[in-house]
Structure formats: structure tokens, C-alpha cells
Phi, psi and omega in degrees: 000117176282138183221138177259119175280142178292163181285337172291322175287324179294322185285326177293325173292339181284335180293339187079351177265093186245126178238079184286153176215151172260137177247123178244126173251121174239117187277061172291183176316314169248112182303150170234149181237124189226154181223160177261359180294169179275356176215161187294139181236133176253131184209159182238049177319320183237037176096336183237127184298121179227154176249123177263129192265144170253051184290352186089354178282340170279110183269317186195155174220126182292173180297139169266121183256148178229154175219169179252025168243158179276087182241160179274112174264140177213158184214169175238141170246129184256119180237144184291138179254005186306308181278006175072354190299306182287332178290317186292320180294320183298320188271337186257337184250159177268093186274356177291137186073008178289139186278147185223130179241127173244120183249153176246124175241164174230149181259141173281188178295333174273011185053040171254139182295137171280138181305161167067053169305138183258156183279119186266322185207136172233140172188193182229156178291129178260328182191163177214158175217153182241127178242118185233116180232191179282346173254340183208163176217140174212155176250126178251122189257126174263116189243126182246138182298174179298336175289357174286342172271356184292321180283347187289134177277108185279150178092358189272137179243157177271060173240167178297318180306309184302319185290321184291321176305310189271327188226067189304135180092346176288130182265000192298326185258017185289000000 
């Protein structure tokens, strides 16, 4: 994914003192904004000022991988389910295909966010699972890049006629 970094980001990167942060936007019915920084961050990454919270609900995010080929990239975001907020959202809303934006920002030596964080990953929620034990609870979102729908066969329905068109003789949809 080609990105043009702002001159402020390039200047900060040249100092060699790099303090990266992630800004995560999940567009549930009521969007949530989270960061992995140790304090709340206010930024206007997409033109609107938003406060990204460091409330401890963002437990883990898997590595973001990139390739120069149109492949299906995916990652997992683990959110705390201890206060039931995200479990309630997952069970009461249709969160599949919810958009997720992950921005990479950098903090300067005064712990201020350098302007213009860049888009690191964009995708949609492909699936989710809830892990609930006697000690902890979490909601794990599987987020897939826009290439995730590239391999999807459009127009398929679950009828015998459709099944016979692609798999002649299969009796699974009778």
C-alpha cells in the first residue's frame, strides 16, 4: 500500500526517536475509537476530531502484513469482554462487514501526536468469536482486507438449481 508521509512525520522519523501508536476505528452502530498508547489521543485523521481511548479494552492486535500482490490480508483484533460492552454489540448488532480502519501515528518527544497519521490497514469484519472463561472474556474480530470479497462467487443461492449448475449430481441442496 503506497503512502505519502507528511513532512512532519518524515522529520520525526529522521530523529531516530520513534514512538509509534495505533489508532483504531471500528464502525459499529456507535463507532468506537481505541489506541494502544498509554493515554487518550485526540486526532483528526479523517477530517473530524476524534478521541481515541486507552481504556484497556484493546487487548491485542495481530501483525498487519502487506504484499505487492492482490491477496486477502487479514488480522485479528482482541477486545476485552469483561464489562460486556463489546459482547453486547457483537450479539445485538450485525457486525459482519463493519468497516475497520487502523492508522499508524507517531508521538514526538513531548508525547504529542504528530499530524497526519497514515492509514495502515482498512478492512471489514469477516467473522467474530467470543472467548469466555472463568478468568477472562474477550471478543476477537477477524478483519479482512477489501480483497477478501474478491474470491467470493456472487449470485450464488442455496438452492438445488444453483448447486447443480456448479456441482452437477450433488444432492446436498435437494
